[in-house]
Each structure stands twice: as C-alpha cells, then as structure tokens.
C-alpha positions as CSV (number, residue, x, y, z in Angstrom):
1,M,-50.7,20.1,3.0
2,E,-47.7,21.3,5.1
3,T,-47.3,17.9,6.8
4,N,-47.5,16.1,3.5
5,A,-44.6,18.2,2.0
6,T,-42.6,17.7,5.2
7,E,-43.0,14.0,5.1
8,H,-42.0,14.0,1.4
9,L,-38.9,16.0,2.1
10,K,-37.9,13.7,5.0
11,R,-38.2,10.6,2.7
12,E,-36.1,12.3,0.1
13,L,-33.5,13.2,2.7
14,K,-33.3,9.6,3.9
15,V,-32.8,8.3,0.4
16,Q,-30.1,10.9,-0.3
17,E,-28.4,10.0,3.0
18,K,-28.4,6.3,2.1
19,Q,-26.8,7.1,-1.2
20,N,-24.1,9.3,0.5
21,L,-23.2,6.4,2.9
22,E,-22.8,4.0,0.0
23,I,-20.5,6.5,-1.9
24,R,-18.5,7.1,1.3
25,D,-18.0,3.4,1.9
26,N,-17.0,2.8,-1.7
27,L,-14.4,5.6,-1.5
28,A,-13.0,4.2,1.7
29,I,-12.5,0.8,0.1
30,E,-10.7,2.5,-2.8
31,R,-8.4,4.5,-0.5
32,T,-7.6,1.3,1.4
33,Q,-6.7,-0.6,-1.9
34,F,-4.5,2.3,-3.0
35,A,-2.7,2.4,0.4
36,N,-2.1,-1.3,0.2
37,E,-0.6,-1.0,-3.3
38,R,1.6,1.9,-2.2
39,T,2.9,-0.1,0.7
40,F,3.6,-3.1,-1.5
41,L,5.6,-0.9,-4.0
42,A,7.6,0.5,-1.0
43,Y,8.5,-3.1,0.0
44,I,9.6,-3.9,-3.5
45,R,11.5,-0.7,-3.9
46,T,13.4,-1.4,-0.7
47,A,14.1,-5.0,-1.6
48,M,15.4,-4.0,-5.0
49,G,17.6,-1.4,-3.4
50,L,19.1,-3.9,-1.0
51,V,19.8,-6.5,-3.7
52,L,21.4,-3.9,-6.0
53,A,23.4,-2.4,-3.1
54,G,24.6,-5.9,-2.3
55,F,25.7,-6.6,-5.9
56,S,27.4,-3.2,-6.1
57,L,29.4,-3.8,-2.9
58,I,30.5,-7.2,-4.1
59,Q,31.4,-5.9,-7.6
60,F,33.2,-2.6,-6.8
61,F,34.9,-3.3,-3.5
62,H,37.4,-6.0,-2.9
63,D,37.7,-5.7,0.8
64,Q,36.3,-8.7,2.6
65,V,34.1,-6.5,4.9
66,Y,32.3,-5.0,2.0
67,V,31.9,-8.3,0.3
68,W,30.3,-9.9,3.3
69,V,28.0,-6.9,3.8
70,G,27.0,-7.3,0.2
71,V,26.4,-11.0,0.7
72,L,24.1,-10.2,3.6
73,F,22.2,-7.5,1.7
74,I,21.2,-9.8,-1.2
75,P,19.3,-12.4,0.9
76,G,17.9,-9.6,3.1
77,G,16.5,-7.8,0.0
78,I,15.0,-11.1,-1.3
79,F,13.5,-11.8,2.1
80,G,12.1,-8.3,2.3
81,G,10.5,-8.7,-1.1
82,I,8.9,-12.0,-0.1
83,I,7.5,-10.4,3.1
84,G,6.0,-7.6,1.1
85,L,4.4,-10.0,-1.4
86,K,2.9,-12.0,1.5
87,K,1.5,-8.9,3.2
88,F,0.0,-7.7,-0.1
C-alpha cells in the first residue's frame, strides 16, 4: 500500500514538473520578444532624435558648422532607423 502511494506521488510530481518546464519556456520566449521590441523602439527613438536634431540645427542656426552637423545628423538618423529595423 505504501509503495503504491509513493509511486502515484512520483508520477504526479513528474507530470507537474513537465508542466512547470513548459510554462517556464513560454515565459522565456515572451521575455525575449518584449526585450526585442524594447530594443527596436530604442533604435527608432534614437533615429528620430537624430533626424529632428539635424532639422533643428539647420533651421535655427545659420552658421555653416551647425548646418553641416545637421546635414550629417539626418542621414545618420535614417541609417540608424534602418539598422534597427533590420535587427528587429
């Protein structure tokens, strides 16, 4: 009688352990997807900031140094956005 109950308990524990592993794996996949989305949004935020900074430098400053820095920021931001899109 005692061995039968022990065997039954061991079988139940194995089933529960298998379910726990499946849940853990699913949660790990979800965490990875959220991390990828967060990284993509960081790329896009940085790219938008560079493009907007470039346009602002060109629009509000008339010194040639600021204009050229603005001209460099715009393609840099576009390139950064494309890189973020490719990595996502």
